[in-house]
PyMOL Python script that loads the backbone (N, CA, C, O; Angstrom):
from pymol import cmd

cmd.read_pdbstr("""\
ATOM      1  N   UNK A   1      22.559   0.008   1.291  1.00  0.00           N
ATOM      2  CA  UNK A   1      21.980  -1.138   1.945  1.00  0.00           C
ATOM      3  C   UNK A   1      20.549  -0.841   2.372  1.00  0.00           C
ATOM      4  O   UNK A   1      19.692  -1.725   2.345  1.00  0.00           O
ATOM      5  N   UNK A   2      20.293   0.396   2.763  1.00  0.00           N
ATOM      6  CA  UNK A   2      18.932   0.753   3.154  1.00  0.00           C
ATOM      7  C   UNK A   2      17.984   0.692   1.967  1.00  0.00           C
ATOM      8  O   UNK A   2      16.831   0.284   2.107  1.00  0.00           O
ATOM      9  N   UNK A   3      18.465   1.093   0.807  1.00  0.00           N
ATOM     10  CA  UNK A   3      17.631   1.046  -0.389  1.00  0.00           C
ATOM     11  C   UNK A   3      17.291  -0.398  -0.745  1.00  0.00           C
ATOM     12  O   UNK A   3      16.146  -0.700  -1.083  1.00  0.00           O
ATOM     13  N   UNK A   4      18.268  -1.283  -0.672  1.00  0.00           N
ATOM     14  CA  UNK A   4      18.045  -2.694  -0.960  1.00  0.00           C
ATOM     15  C   UNK A   4      17.041  -3.296   0.021  1.00  0.00           C
ATOM     16  O   UNK A   4      16.190  -4.093  -0.374  1.00  0.00           O
ATOM     17  N   UNK A   5      17.133  -2.923   1.286  1.00  0.00           N
ATOM     18  CA  UNK A   5      16.203  -3.432   2.298  1.00  0.00           C
ATOM     19  C   UNK A   5      14.782  -2.944   2.026  1.00  0.00           C
ATOM     20  O   UNK A   5      13.826  -3.706   2.171  1.00  0.00           O
ATOM     21  N   UNK A   6      14.641  -1.695   1.637  1.00  0.00           N
ATOM     22  CA  UNK A   6      13.308  -1.165   1.321  1.00  0.00           C
ATOM     23  C   UNK A   6      12.722  -1.830   0.080  1.00  0.00           C
ATOM     24  O   UNK A   6      11.515  -2.064   0.011  1.00  0.00           O
ATOM     25  N   UNK A   7      13.568  -2.134  -0.897  1.00  0.00           N
ATOM     26  CA  UNK A   7      13.101  -2.840  -2.095  1.00  0.00           C
ATOM     27  C   UNK A   7      12.644  -4.253  -1.724  1.00  0.00           C
ATOM     28  O   UNK A   7      11.648  -4.744  -2.254  1.00  0.00           O
ATOM     29  N   UNK A   8      13.373  -4.902  -0.815  1.00  0.00           N
ATOM     30  CA  UNK A   8      12.957  -6.226  -0.362  1.00  0.00           C
ATOM     31  C   UNK A   8      11.616  -6.181   0.362  1.00  0.00           C
ATOM     32  O   UNK A   8      10.777  -7.063   0.176  1.00  0.00           O
ATOM     33  N   UNK A   9      11.416  -5.166   1.177  1.00  0.00           N
ATOM     34  CA  UNK A   9      10.132  -5.037   1.869  1.00  0.00           C
ATOM     35  C   UNK A   9       8.986  -4.867   0.878  1.00  0.00           C
ATOM     36  O   UNK A   9       7.937  -5.494   1.022  1.00  0.00           O
ATOM     37  N   UNK A  10       9.187  -4.028  -0.116  1.00  0.00           N
ATOM     38  CA  UNK A  10       8.136  -3.822  -1.114  1.00  0.00           C
ATOM     39  C   UNK A  10       7.899  -5.054  -1.970  1.00  0.00           C
ATOM     40  O   UNK A  10       6.754  -5.392  -2.271  1.00  0.00           O
ATOM     41  N   UNK A  11       8.961  -5.719  -2.358  1.00  0.00           N
ATOM     42  CA  UNK A  11       8.782  -6.892  -3.211  1.00  0.00           C
ATOM     43  C   UNK A  11       8.103  -8.026  -2.454  1.00  0.00           C
ATOM     44  O   UNK A  11       7.295  -8.750  -3.036  1.00  0.00           O
ATOM     45  N   UNK A  12       8.406  -8.196  -1.187  1.00  0.00           N
ATOM     46  CA  UNK A  12       7.708  -9.204  -0.385  1.00  0.00           C
ATOM     47  C   UNK A  12       6.235  -8.913  -0.274  1.00  0.00           C
ATOM     48  O   UNK A  12       5.409  -9.824  -0.337  1.00  0.00           O
ATOM     49  N   UNK A  13       5.899  -7.648  -0.109  1.00  0.00           N
ATOM     50  CA  UNK A  13       4.492  -7.237  -0.040  1.00  0.00           C
ATOM     51  C   UNK A  13       3.770  -7.542  -1.350  1.00  0.00           C
ATOM     52  O   UNK A  13       2.647  -8.045  -1.338  1.00  0.00           O
ATOM     53  N   UNK A  14       4.409  -7.239  -2.476  1.00  0.00           N
ATOM     54  CA  UNK A  14       3.770  -7.487  -3.763  1.00  0.00           C
ATOM     55  C   UNK A  14       3.705  -8.977  -4.102  1.00  0.00           C
ATOM     56  O   UNK A  14       2.792  -9.405  -4.808  1.00  0.00           O
ATOM     57  N   UNK A  15       4.655  -9.769  -3.613  1.00  0.00           N
ATOM     58  CA  UNK A  15       4.580 -11.223  -3.793  1.00  0.00           C
ATOM     59  C   UNK A  15       3.351 -11.769  -3.079  1.00  0.00           C
ATOM     60  O   UNK A  15       2.630 -12.606  -3.622  1.00  0.00           O
ATOM     61  N   UNK A  16       3.119 -11.298  -1.873  1.00  0.00           N
ATOM     62  CA  UNK A  16       1.953 -11.753  -1.119  1.00  0.00           C
ATOM     63  C   UNK A  16       0.664 -11.342  -1.817  1.00  0.00           C
ATOM     64  O   UNK A  16      -0.253 -12.153  -1.945  1.00  0.00           O
ATOM     65  N   UNK A  17       0.583 -10.100  -2.267  1.00  0.00           N
ATOM     66  CA  UNK A  17      -0.623  -9.647  -2.965  1.00  0.00           C
ATOM     67  C   UNK A  17      -0.866 -10.428  -4.250  1.00  0.00           C
ATOM     68  O   UNK A  17      -1.998 -10.817  -4.535  1.00  0.00           O
ATOM     69  N   UNK A  18       0.177 -10.655  -5.017  1.00  0.00           N
ATOM     70  CA  UNK A  18       0.035 -11.402  -6.267  1.00  0.00           C
ATOM     71  C   UNK A  18      -0.402 -12.831  -5.999  1.00  0.00           C
ATOM     72  O   UNK A  18      -1.224 -13.376  -6.736  1.00  0.00           O
ATOM     73  N   UNK A  19       0.134 -13.439  -4.961  1.00  0.00           N
ATOM     74  CA  UNK A  19      -0.251 -14.810  -4.638  1.00  0.00           C
ATOM     75  C   UNK A  19      -1.719 -14.887  -4.255  1.00  0.00           C
ATOM     76  O   UNK A  19      -2.416 -15.817  -4.660  1.00  0.00           O
ATOM     77  N   UNK A  20      -2.193 -13.931  -3.486  1.00  0.00           N
ATOM     78  CA  UNK A  20      -3.589 -13.959  -3.060  1.00  0.00           C
ATOM     79  C   UNK A  20      -4.545 -13.721  -4.219  1.00  0.00           C
ATOM     80  O   UNK A  20      -5.649 -14.266  -4.236  1.00  0.00           O
ATOM     81  N   UNK A  21      -4.135 -12.921  -5.176  1.00  0.00           N
ATOM     82  CA  UNK A  21      -5.018 -12.596  -6.296  1.00  0.00           C
ATOM     83  C   UNK A  21      -4.964 -13.669  -7.381  1.00  0.00           C
ATOM     84  O   UNK A  21      -6.005 -14.054  -7.914  1.00  0.00           O
ATOM     85  N   UNK A  22      -3.776 -14.155  -7.716  1.00  0.00           N
ATOM     86  CA  UNK A  22      -3.624 -15.001  -8.892  1.00  0.00           C
ATOM     87  C   UNK A  22      -3.779 -16.497  -8.633  1.00  0.00           C
ATOM     88  O   UNK A  22      -4.250 -17.221  -9.510  1.00  0.00           O
ATOM     89  N   UNK A  23      -3.400 -16.967  -7.471  1.00  0.00           N
ATOM     90  CA  UNK A  23      -3.384 -18.407  -7.235  1.00  0.00           C
ATOM     91  C   UNK A  23      -4.711 -18.881  -6.653  1.00  0.00           C
ATOM     92  O   UNK A  23      -5.344 -18.179  -5.864  1.00  0.00           O
ATOM     93  N   UNK A  24      -5.121 -20.080  -7.053  1.00  0.00           N
ATOM     94  CA  UNK A  24      -6.399 -20.607  -6.587  1.00  0.00           C
ATOM     95  C   UNK A  24      -6.222 -21.717  -5.554  1.00  0.00           C
ATOM     96  O   UNK A  24      -7.048 -21.857  -4.652  1.00  0.00           O
ATOM     97  N   UNK A  25      -5.162 -22.501  -5.674  1.00  0.00           N
ATOM     98  CA  UNK A  25      -4.941 -23.608  -4.755  1.00  0.00           C
ATOM     99  C   UNK A  25      -4.449 -23.084  -3.408  1.00  0.00           C
ATOM    100  O   UNK A  25      -3.639 -22.159  -3.345  1.00  0.00           O
ATOM    101  N   UNK A  26      -4.949 -23.685  -2.342  1.00  0.00           N
ATOM    102  CA  UNK A  26      -4.580 -23.238  -1.001  1.00  0.00           C
ATOM    103  C   UNK A  26      -3.110 -23.512  -0.699  1.00  0.00           C
ATOM    104  O   UNK A  26      -2.456 -22.713  -0.028  1.00  0.00           O
ATOM    105  N   UNK A  27      -2.588 -24.631  -1.186  1.00  0.00           N
ATOM    106  CA  UNK A  27      -1.179 -24.945  -0.940  1.00  0.00           C
ATOM    107  C   UNK A  27      -0.264 -23.963  -1.666  1.00  0.00           C
ATOM    108  O   UNK A  27       0.748 -23.530  -1.113  1.00  0.00           O
ATOM    109  N   UNK A  28      -0.612 -23.614  -2.890  1.00  0.00           N
ATOM    110  CA  UNK A  28       0.201 -22.658  -3.635  1.00  0.00           C
ATOM    111  C   UNK A  28       0.157 -21.283  -2.983  1.00  0.00           C
ATOM    112  O   UNK A  28       1.181 -20.610  -2.868  1.00  0.00           O
ATOM    113  N   UNK A  29      -1.017 -20.872  -2.563  1.00  0.00           N
ATOM    114  CA  UNK A  29      -1.136 -19.580  -1.872  1.00  0.00           C
ATOM    115  C   UNK A  29      -0.278 -19.550  -0.622  1.00  0.00           C
ATOM    116  O   UNK A  29       0.449 -18.588  -0.373  1.00  0.00           O
ATOM    117  N   UNK A  30      -0.371 -20.623   0.166  1.00  0.00           N
ATOM    118  CA  UNK A  30       0.394 -20.670   1.405  1.00  0.00           C
ATOM    119  C   UNK A  30       1.894 -20.607   1.142  1.00  0.00           C
ATOM    120  O   UNK A  30       2.626 -19.917   1.853  1.00  0.00           O
ATOM    121  N   UNK A  31       2.349 -21.327   0.122  1.00  0.00           N
ATOM    122  CA  UNK A  31       3.773 -21.331  -0.200  1.00  0.00           C
ATOM    123  C   UNK A  31       4.250 -19.943  -0.622  1.00  0.00           C
ATOM    124  O   UNK A  31       5.301 -19.489  -0.170  1.00  0.00           O
ATOM    125  N   UNK A  32       3.497 -19.272  -1.475  1.00  0.00           N
ATOM    126  CA  UNK A  32       3.919 -17.952  -1.930  1.00  0.00           C
ATOM    127  C   UNK A  32       3.776 -16.898  -0.837  1.00  0.00           C
ATOM    128  O   UNK A  32       4.594 -15.980  -0.761  1.00  0.00           O
ATOM    129  N   UNK A  33       2.768 -17.010  -0.003  1.00  0.00           N
ATOM    130  CA  UNK A  33       2.642 -16.064   1.105  1.00  0.00           C
ATOM    131  C   UNK A  33       3.780 -16.266   2.095  1.00  0.00           C
ATOM    132  O   UNK A  33       4.313 -15.292   2.626  1.00  0.00           O
ATOM    133  N   UNK A  34       4.160 -17.510   2.352  1.00  0.00           N
ATOM    134  CA  UNK A  34       5.299 -17.776   3.242  1.00  0.00           C
ATOM    135  C   UNK A  34       6.594 -17.229   2.640  1.00  0.00           C
ATOM    136  O   UNK A  34       7.422 -16.666   3.355  1.00  0.00           O
ATOM    137  N   UNK A  35       6.768 -17.394   1.328  1.00  0.00           N
ATOM    138  CA  UNK A  35       7.968 -16.866   0.667  1.00  0.00           C
ATOM    139  C   UNK A  35       7.989 -15.336   0.733  1.00  0.00           C
ATOM    140  O   UNK A  35       9.032 -14.742   1.008  1.00  0.00           O
ATOM    141  N   UNK A  36       6.858 -14.708   0.486  1.00  0.00           N
ATOM    142  CA  UNK A  36       6.783 -13.248   0.578  1.00  0.00           C
ATOM    143  C   UNK A  36       7.050 -12.752   1.984  1.00  0.00           C
ATOM    144  O   UNK A  36       7.705 -11.728   2.177  1.00  0.00           O
ATOM    145  N   UNK A  37       6.542 -13.478   2.964  1.00  0.00           N
ATOM    146  CA  UNK A  37       6.786 -13.101   4.354  1.00  0.00           C
ATOM    147  C   UNK A  37       8.264 -13.219   4.693  1.00  0.00           C
ATOM    148  O   UNK A  37       8.808 -12.365   5.394  1.00  0.00           O
ATOM    149  N   UNK A  38       8.922 -14.270   4.204  1.00  0.00           N
ATOM    150  CA  UNK A  38      10.363 -14.431   4.446  1.00  0.00           C
ATOM    151  C   UNK A  38      11.168 -13.307   3.793  1.00  0.00           C
ATOM    152  O   UNK A  38      12.151 -12.837   4.366  1.00  0.00           O
ATOM    153  N   UNK A  39      10.763 -12.882   2.617  1.00  0.00           N
ATOM    154  CA  UNK A  39      11.446 -11.775   1.939  1.00  0.00           C
ATOM    155  C   UNK A  39      11.262 -10.483   2.739  1.00  0.00           C
ATOM    156  O   UNK A  39      12.196  -9.691   2.864  1.00  0.00           O
ATOM    157  N   UNK A  40      10.068 -10.274   3.276  1.00  0.00           N
ATOM    158  CA  UNK A  40       9.830  -9.082   4.091  1.00  0.00           C
ATOM    159  C   UNK A  40      10.663  -9.111   5.370  1.00  0.00           C
ATOM    160  O   UNK A  40      11.207  -8.085   5.780  1.00  0.00           O
ATOM    161  N   UNK A  41      10.765 -10.267   5.994  1.00  0.00           N
ATOM    162  CA  UNK A  41      11.575 -10.383   7.215  1.00  0.00           C
ATOM    163  C   UNK A  41      13.042 -10.117   6.901  1.00  0.00           C
ATOM    164  O   UNK A  41      13.728  -9.443   7.670  1.00  0.00           O
ATOM    165  N   UNK A  42      13.527 -10.638   5.782  1.00  0.00           N
ATOM    166  CA  UNK A  42      14.909 -10.379   5.374  1.00  0.00           C
ATOM    167  C   UNK A  42      15.144  -8.883   5.162  1.00  0.00           C
ATOM    168  O   UNK A  42      16.172  -8.351   5.581  1.00  0.00           O
ATOM    169  N   UNK A  43      14.206  -8.210   4.520  1.00  0.00           N
ATOM    170  CA  UNK A  43      14.325  -6.767   4.325  1.00  0.00           C
ATOM    171  C   UNK A  43      14.314  -6.008   5.635  1.00  0.00           C
ATOM    172  O   UNK A  43      15.055  -5.039   5.806  1.00  0.00           O
ATOM    173  N   UNK A  44      13.474  -6.446   6.563  1.00  0.00           N
ATOM    174  CA  UNK A  44      13.398  -5.784   7.862  1.00  0.00           C
ATOM    175  C   UNK A  44      14.685  -5.980   8.658  1.00  0.00           C
ATOM    176  O   UNK A  44      15.145  -5.061   9.335  1.00  0.00           O
ATOM    177  N   UNK A  45      15.260  -7.164   8.579  1.00  0.00           N
ATOM    178  CA  UNK A  45      16.529  -7.427   9.276  1.00  0.00           C
ATOM    179  C   UNK A  45      17.641  -6.565   8.688  1.00  0.00           C
ATOM    180  O   UNK A  45      18.422  -5.970   9.431  1.00  0.00           O
ATOM    181  N   UNK A  46      17.716  -6.494   7.368  1.00  0.00           N
ATOM    182  CA  UNK A  46      18.745  -5.653   6.744  1.00  0.00           C
ATOM    183  C   UNK A  46      18.561  -4.177   7.087  1.00  0.00           C
ATOM    184  O   UNK A  46      19.537  -3.459   7.302  1.00  0.00           O
ATOM    185  N   UNK A  47      17.324  -3.732   7.138  1.00  0.00           N
ATOM    186  CA  UNK A  47      17.055  -2.327   7.471  1.00  0.00           C
ATOM    187  C   UNK A  47      17.458  -2.012   8.904  1.00  0.00           C
ATOM    188  O   UNK A  47      18.051  -0.964   9.161  1.00  0.00           O
ATOM    189  N   UNK A  48      17.146  -2.900   9.839  1.00  0.00           N
ATOM    190  CA  UNK A  48      17.537  -2.642  11.227  1.00  0.00           C
ATOM    191  C   UNK A  48      19.046  -2.707  11.408  1.00  0.00           C
ATOM    192  O   UNK A  48      19.604  -1.944  12.198  1.00  0.00           O
ATOM    193  N   UNK A  49      19.719  -3.609  10.687  1.00  0.00           N
ATOM    194  CA  UNK A  49      21.183  -3.668  10.778  1.00  0.00           C
ATOM    195  C   UNK A  49      21.838  -2.413  10.222  1.00  0.00           C
ATOM    196  O   UNK A  49      22.842  -1.943  10.756  1.00  0.00           O
ATOM    197  N   UNK A  50      21.272  -1.873   9.153  1.00  0.00           N
ATOM    198  CA  UNK A  50      21.863  -0.656   8.591  1.00  0.00           C
ATOM    199  C   UNK A  50      21.666   0.529   9.532  1.00  0.00           C
ATOM    200  O   UNK A  50      22.546   1.382   9.643  1.00  0.00           O
ATOM    201  N   UNK A  51      20.523   0.590  10.208  1.00  0.00           N
ATOM    202  CA  UNK A  51      20.323   1.669  11.167  1.00  0.00           C
ATOM    203  C   UNK A  51      21.185   1.495  12.407  1.00  0.00           C
ATOM    204  O   UNK A  51      21.642   2.478  12.990  1.00  0.00           O
ATOM    205  N   UNK A  52      21.411   0.247  12.814  1.00  0.00           N
ATOM    206  CA  UNK A  52      22.300   0.013  13.955  1.00  0.00           C
ATOM    207  C   UNK A  52      23.724   0.440  13.635  1.00  0.00           C
ATOM    208  O   UNK A  52      24.388   1.066  14.461  1.00  0.00           O
ATOM    209  N   UNK A  53      24.194   0.104  12.442  1.00  0.00           N
ATOM    210  CA  UNK A  53      25.549   0.494  12.069  1.00  0.00           C
ATOM    211  C   UNK A  53      25.668   1.999  11.903  1.00  0.00           C
ATOM    212  O   UNK A  53      26.722   2.573  12.174  1.00  0.00           O
ATOM    213  N   UNK A  54      24.592   2.644  11.457  1.00  0.00           N
ATOM    214  CA  UNK A  54      24.611   4.091  11.306  1.00  0.00           C
ATOM    215  C   UNK A  54      24.690   4.778  12.666  1.00  0.00           C
ATOM    216  O   UNK A  54      25.398   5.774  12.809  1.00  0.00           O
ATOM    217  N   UNK A  55      23.971   4.260  13.674  1.00  0.00           N
ATOM    218  CA  UNK A  55      24.026   4.874  14.998  1.00  0.00           C
ATOM    219  C   UNK A  55      25.353   4.585  15.671  1.00  0.00           C
ATOM    220  O   UNK A  55      25.831   5.411  16.447  1.00  0.00           O
ATOM    221  N   UNK A  56      25.964   3.441  15.402  1.00  0.00           N
ATOM    222  CA  UNK A  56      27.279   3.137  15.994  1.00  0.00           C
ATOM    223  C   UNK A  56      28.359   4.028  15.409  1.00  0.00           C
ATOM    224  O   UNK A  56      29.312   4.370  16.108  1.00  0.00           O
ATOM    225  N   UNK A  57      28.237   4.415  14.145  1.00  0.00           N
ATOM    226  CA  UNK A  57      29.207   5.317  13.532  1.00  0.00           C
ATOM    227  C   UNK A  57      29.115   6.721  14.098  1.00  0.00           C
ATOM    228  O   UNK A  57      30.105   7.453  14.096  1.00  0.00           O
ATOM    229  N   UNK A  58      27.960   7.102  14.576  1.00  0.00           N
ATOM    230  CA  UNK A  58      27.789   8.456  15.118  1.00  0.00           C
ATOM    231  C   UNK A  58      28.372   8.581  16.516  1.00  0.00           C
ATOM    232  O   UNK A  58      28.585   9.697  16.991  1.00  0.00           O
ATOM    233  N   UNK A  59      28.633   7.479  17.177  1.00  0.00           N
ATOM    234  CA  UNK A  59      29.172   7.533  18.554  1.00  0.00           C
ATOM    235  C   UNK A  59      30.603   7.946  18.593  1.00  0.00           C
ATOM    236  O   UNK A  59      31.190   8.037  19.670  1.00  0.00           O
TER     237      UNK A  59
END
""", "prot")
cmd.dss("prot")
cmd.show_as("cartoon", "prot")
cmd.util.cbc("prot")
cmd.orient("prot")
């Protein structure tokens, strides 16, 4: 699960970079940057949940 979360974080980052470089319209840029940001947030949530479950198992 941690690997999947890290892949989501990286893919969200690259979605944002690709949108800023390739797209010219402001609406398209905003949509893809928002989508990339949502993917990064999803990855961050999964990463924190996996660390929480890992610390609970150690108790």
